C-alpha positions as CSV (number, residue, x, y, z in Angstrom):
1,M,53.8,65.1,80.2
2,Y,53.9,67.5,83.1
3,N,51.5,70.4,83.7
4,L,53.8,73.4,83.4
5,E,53.7,77.1,84.3
6,F,56.2,79.8,83.3
7,K,58.0,81.6,86.2
8,I,60.4,84.5,86.2
9,T,63.6,83.9,88.3
10,G,65.9,86.2,90.1
11,D,68.0,87.1,87.1
12,C,64.8,87.8,85.0
13,S,65.2,84.5,83.1
14,H,62.4,82.0,82.8
15,T,62.0,78.7,84.5
16,L,59.2,76.2,84.3
17,L,57.2,75.1,87.4
18,V,56.0,71.5,87.3
19,K,52.7,71.8,89.1
20,E,52.4,68.1,90.0
21,L,55.7,68.2,91.8
22,N,55.8,71.8,92.9
23,E,59.3,71.9,91.5
24,T,61.0,74.2,89.0
25,Y,63.4,73.2,86.2
26,H,66.0,75.8,87.5
27,S,66.9,77.8,90.5
28,T,64.3,80.4,91.3
29,K,67.2,82.7,92.2
30,G,68.2,82.7,88.5
31,S,68.1,80.1,85.8
32,I,70.9,81.5,83.6
33,N,73.1,82.4,86.6
34,E,72.8,78.9,88.0
35,A,73.6,77.2,84.7
36,R,76.6,79.4,84.0
37,H,78.1,79.0,87.4
38,V,77.5,75.3,88.1
39,F,77.7,73.7,84.7
40,I,79.7,76.0,82.5
41,Q,82.2,77.6,84.9
42,K,82.7,74.9,87.5
43,G,82.1,72.1,85.0
44,L,83.2,72.8,81.4
45,C,85.5,75.8,81.8
46,D,87.5,74.6,84.8
47,Y,87.9,71.1,83.2
48,V,89.1,72.5,79.9
49,Q,91.5,74.9,81.6
50,K,92.9,72.1,83.8
51,T,93.3,69.4,81.1
52,G,94.0,71.6,78.1
53,L,91.8,69.3,76.0
54,K,90.2,70.6,72.8
55,D,87.8,67.7,72.2
56,I,85.6,66.6,75.1
57,T,82.4,64.7,75.7
58,V,79.7,66.0,78.0
59,F,76.8,63.9,79.3
60,E,73.8,65.8,80.7
61,V,71.2,64.1,82.9
62,G,68.0,66.1,82.2
63,F,68.1,67.9,78.9
64,G,65.0,69.9,80.0
65,T,64.8,73.4,78.5
66,G,68.2,73.0,76.7
67,L,69.7,75.9,78.6
68,N,72.8,73.9,79.6
69,A,73.3,72.6,76.1
70,H,72.9,76.1,74.6
71,L,75.5,77.6,76.9
72,S,77.8,74.7,76.2
73,Q,77.5,75.3,72.4
74,L,78.3,79.0,73.0
75,F,81.3,78.0,75.1
76,A,82.6,75.6,72.4
77,N,82.5,78.3,69.7
78,E,84.0,81.0,71.9
79,N,86.9,78.8,73.0
80,N,87.4,76.7,69.8
81,V,86.7,73.5,71.7
82,H,84.8,70.6,70.1
83,I,82.1,69.2,72.3
84,N,80.3,65.9,71.8
85,Y,77.2,66.6,73.8
86,I,75.0,63.7,74.9
87,A,71.8,64.4,76.9
88,V,69.1,62.1,78.2
89,E,65.4,63.2,78.6
90,V,62.3,61.2,79.3
91,F,59.8,64.1,78.8
92,P,60.9,66.4,76.0
93,L,59.3,69.9,76.1
94,E,56.9,70.9,73.3
95,M,58.2,73.5,70.8
96,E,55.5,76.0,71.7
97,I,56.9,76.1,75.2
98,I,60.5,76.3,74.0
99,K,59.8,79.3,71.8
100,Q,58.5,81.3,74.7
101,L,61.6,80.9,76.9
102,N,63.5,84.2,77.1
103,F,67.1,82.8,77.6
104,T,68.5,84.1,74.3
105,E,67.2,87.6,75.0
106,L,69.2,87.8,78.2
107,I,72.4,85.9,77.4
108,P,72.2,87.3,74.6
109,S,72.5,84.7,71.9
110,D,71.0,83.4,68.7
111,Q,67.4,82.2,69.1
112,L,67.6,80.1,65.9
113,Q,70.7,78.3,67.3
114,F,68.8,77.6,70.5
115,L,65.7,76.3,68.7
116,N,67.9,74.0,66.5
117,L,68.9,72.1,69.7
118,H,65.3,71.2,70.2
119,E,64.4,70.6,66.6
120,A,67.3,68.2,66.1
121,A,66.3,64.6,65.7
122,W,66.5,62.3,68.7
123,N,68.6,59.2,69.3
124,K,71.3,59.9,66.8
125,P,74.3,62.2,66.6
126,I,73.6,65.6,64.9
127,V,76.3,68.0,63.8
128,L,75.0,71.4,64.7
129,D,78.2,73.3,63.8
130,N,82.0,72.7,63.5
131,N,82.4,72.7,67.3
132,F,79.3,71.0,68.6
133,T,77.8,67.6,68.0
134,M,74.7,66.6,69.9
135,T,73.0,63.3,70.7
136,K,69.6,63.6,72.5
137,L,68.5,60.3,74.0
138,H,64.7,60.0,74.5
139,Q,64.8,57.4,77.2
140,K,65.2,56.8,80.9
141,L,68.6,57.0,82.5
142,D,68.2,53.4,83.6
143,D,68.2,52.4,79.9
144,V,71.5,54.3,79.1
145,S,74.2,51.7,79.4
146,S,76.8,52.1,76.6
147,L,78.6,55.3,77.6
148,K,82.3,55.4,78.4
149,E,85.1,57.9,78.6
150,I,82.9,60.9,79.4
151,D,84.8,64.0,80.4
152,V,82.1,66.0,82.2
153,I,78.7,65.1,83.5
154,F,76.0,67.7,84.1
155,F,73.8,66.1,86.8
156,D,70.7,68.3,86.6
157,A,67.9,66.0,87.7
158,F,65.0,67.3,89.8
159,A,65.9,67.7,93.6
160,P,66.2,64.6,95.8
161,D,63.1,65.4,97.7
162,V,61.1,65.3,94.5
163,Q,62.9,62.6,92.5
164,P,64.8,60.5,95.0
165,E,65.3,57.6,92.6
166,M,67.6,59.8,90.5
167,W,70.0,60.3,93.5
168,M,70.4,56.7,94.6
169,K,73.9,55.1,95.0
170,S,73.3,52.9,92.0
171,V,72.8,56.0,89.8
172,F,76.1,57.6,90.9
173,E,77.9,54.2,90.4
174,K,76.7,54.4,86.8
175,M,77.9,58.0,86.5
176,H,81.3,56.9,87.9
177,D,81.5,54.1,85.4
178,F,80.6,56.5,82.5
179,L,83.4,58.9,83.3
180,K,87.0,58.6,82.2
181,I,89.7,58.8,84.9
182,G,90.0,62.5,85.8
183,G,86.5,63.2,84.5
184,V,84.2,65.3,86.7
185,L,80.5,65.4,87.7
186,V,78.9,68.7,88.7
187,T,75.5,69.3,90.2
188,Y,73.7,72.1,91.9
189,C,72.6,69.9,94.8
190,A,74.8,69.9,97.9
191,K,72.7,68.0,100.4
192,G,74.5,66.0,103.0
193,V,72.9,62.7,101.9
194,V,74.1,63.4,98.3
195,K,77.6,64.2,99.4
196,R,77.7,60.9,101.4
197,T,76.5,58.9,98.5
198,I,79.0,60.4,96.1
199,K,81.8,59.7,98.5
200,E,80.7,56.1,99.0
201,V,80.8,55.5,95.3
202,G,84.5,56.5,95.2
203,F,84.5,60.1,93.9
204,E,86.8,62.7,95.2
205,L,84.3,65.4,96.4
206,E,84.7,69.1,96.3
207,T,82.1,71.4,97.9
208,L,82.3,74.7,96.0
209,E,80.6,78.1,96.4
210,G,77.2,77.9,94.8
211,P,75.5,80.2,92.3
212,P,73.9,83.4,93.4
213,G,71.3,82.7,96.1
214,K,72.7,79.2,96.9
215,R,75.5,78.6,99.4
216,E,77.1,75.4,97.9
217,M,77.4,73.1,94.9
218,I,79.2,69.9,94.3
219,R,82.0,68.9,91.9
220,S,83.2,65.3,92.0
221,T,86.2,63.8,90.3
222,K,86.9,60.2,89.3
223,H,90.4,59.2,90.3
224,E,90.0,55.4,90.4
225,V,88.1,52.6,88.8
226,G,85.6,52.3,91.7
227,R,85.1,50.8,95.0
228,L,84.1,47.2,95.7
């Protein structure tokens, strides 16, 4: 497990600094702002509005603090959309850390609902409410192989400079394979090398305005089976 330190970001919400990597779990410009903009607005909301679907599957790479999952559950209930939420995480955070995070004070939202995400059992589907079913996979992304027909992927791994193995072409080929035709992948990272890799895999790439404090983000859509 990492050696972690609490940090306050630009929107007053917490993030966690991984001392060994000198990397934070969220943008230092604002954890909640980043999650809402990149994953909820440009991922979930835009996809639901475009497709009109009321039952979708989300796959998150990097469950982490559970912020993206919590905001997704709130979105599901506010919009009467059922979300089957699948997340993979190698290093789950301890509950004593989770309980100190201030996300629900600032959103604002139900702290018990947030804690339930973390207390739910791993490696099996858990129905958290009528609109939100979650499966947390305690394993490496390399070991996830059976997913198909995903609607939206939240790609929230640590940055390429810190965790380059998570941004390789083979990883995005797997993400492309997981998605249904028309499905989207969103990520906060808009580095040139990431854009080139995503295009090589066969995604249609959009460079969108980033969250507060960040110029750009990426949304990629699967329009074909893949490139040879």
